[in-house]
C-alpha positions in Angstrom: -34.4 79.8 14.4 -32.5 76.3 16.2 -28.9 75.8 15.4 -27.7 73.0 13.3 -25.4 70.7 14.1 -22.6 69.8 11.8 -22.4 73.2 9.6 -20.4 76.3 9.2 -21.7 79.6 10.5 -19.8 83.1 10.2 -19.4 85.4 12.7 -20.4 88.9 11.9 -16.8 90.0 12.3 -15.9 87.6 9.4 -14.5 84.2 11.1 -16.0 80.8 10.5 -17.0 78.2 13.4 -17.9 74.3 12.7 -20.9 73.6 14.9 -19.7 70.7 17.4 -23.5 70.4 19.2 -25.8 72.1 21.6 -25.7 71.0 25.3 -28.0 72.2 28.3 -27.2 74.1 31.0 -27.4 72.1 34.2 -29.4 74.9 36.1 -31.0 76.5 33.7 -31.9 73.8 31.2 -31.0 76.6 28.6 -29.8 75.4 25.3 -26.2 76.2 24.6 -23.8 76.0 21.7 -20.9 74.3 21.6 -18.8 75.4 18.9 -15.3 75.5 17.3 -12.9 77.9 15.0 -12.1 77.0 12.0 -8.3 79.0 12.0 -5.9 79.1 14.9 -6.4 80.5 18.3 -4.0 80.2 21.3 -6.6 81.1 23.9 -9.4 78.4 23.1 -10.3 75.7 20.8 -14.1 75.1 21.8 -16.3 77.6 23.0 -20.0 77.5 24.5 -22.3 80.5 24.2 -26.4 80.2 24.8 -28.3 79.5 21.7 -30.6 83.0 22.2 -27.5 84.9 22.3 -25.9 83.4 19.6 -28.6 84.5 17.4 -29.4 87.6 18.7 -29.1 90.9 16.2 -26.1 92.9 15.7 -26.1 96.3 16.9 -26.6 98.9 13.9 -24.2 100.7 13.1 -21.0 98.5 14.5 -17.9 99.7 12.9 -16.6 95.9 13.6 -19.4 94.5 11.5 -17.6 94.0 8.5 -20.0 91.0 6.9 -22.7 93.5 7.4 -24.8 90.7 8.6 -28.4 91.2 11.0 -27.4 88.4 13.1 -24.5 87.3 15.6 -23.8 84.5 13.3 -25.3 83.4 10.2 -25.5 79.9 8.4 -22.5 80.1 5.7 -24.7 77.9 3.0 -22.4 77.9 0.4 -19.8 76.3 3.5 -21.5 74.3 5.2 -20.7 70.4 4.7 -22.1 67.9 7.5 -18.9 66.2 8.8 -20.7 64.0 11.5 -21.9 62.1 8.7 -19.0 59.8 7.0 
């Protein structure tokens, strides 16, 4: 599974995030997802996470998995708009 830049993903806890870009870790060359929340946060406006972790499976039985998702982040086909194309 590969991240789709310019799309919106939903976290299993229910919040939505815009995928800004993909970068490489300077030491390991591992792919990193750069994303920003689509809601107001005080701690940060931009986040980065390993792509493998971005798509990891949510442990069964987690009470905070309010969406019932299988993966930590899932593409929101119905909400995704490519804002990079003007």
